[in-house]
C-alpha positions in Angstrom: 0.0 0.0 0.0 2.9 2.3 0.5 3.7 2.1 -3.3 0.1 2.8 -4.6 -1.3 6.3 -5.3 -3.8 6.3 -2.4 -4.0 9.2 0.1 -5.2 6.8 2.8 -7.1 3.5 3.5 -9.8 3.8 6.2 -10.6 0.8 8.3 -12.8 0.4 11.4 -11.3 -0.9 14.6 -13.3 -4.1 14.2 -10.4 -5.2 11.9 -7.1 -5.6 13.8 -4.1 -4.4 12.0 -1.0 -6.2 13.3 1.9 -4.0 14.4 4.1 -5.2 11.7 1.5 -4.4 9.0 0.7 -0.8 10.1 1.6 1.9 7.6 1.1 5.6 7.4 -1.7 5.3 4.8 -3.9 3.2 7.1 -6.3 5.3 9.2 -8.3 3.3 11.8 -11.7 4.7 13.0 -13.5 3.6 16.1 -16.9 2.2 15.9 -17.5 2.8 19.7 -19.5 6.0 19.2 -21.8 4.4 16.7 -22.4 1.4 18.9 -23.0 3.6 21.9 -25.6 5.7 20.0 -27.3 2.5 18.7 -27.5 1.1 22.2 -29.0 4.4 23.5 -31.5 4.6 20.7 -32.6 0.9 21.3 -32.8 1.5 25.0 -35.0 4.5 24.4 -37.2 2.2 22.2 -36.7 4.4 19.1 -35.8 3.5 15.5 -32.2 3.1 14.6 -32.9 3.9 10.9 -31.3 7.3 11.4 -27.9 5.6 11.8 -28.0 4.3 8.2 -28.3 7.7 6.6 
């Protein structure tokens, strides 16, 4: 990936990137805020459809 013409590759933190495979072009985003929001919405007995927009 270091040799290709990508600015960055974005992954979620649900996919582990081994230490030896990490490169500057990989950006890892946390899914924790999305899961927290989904749990709150479900707890409040509301629709989670807004999470898919």
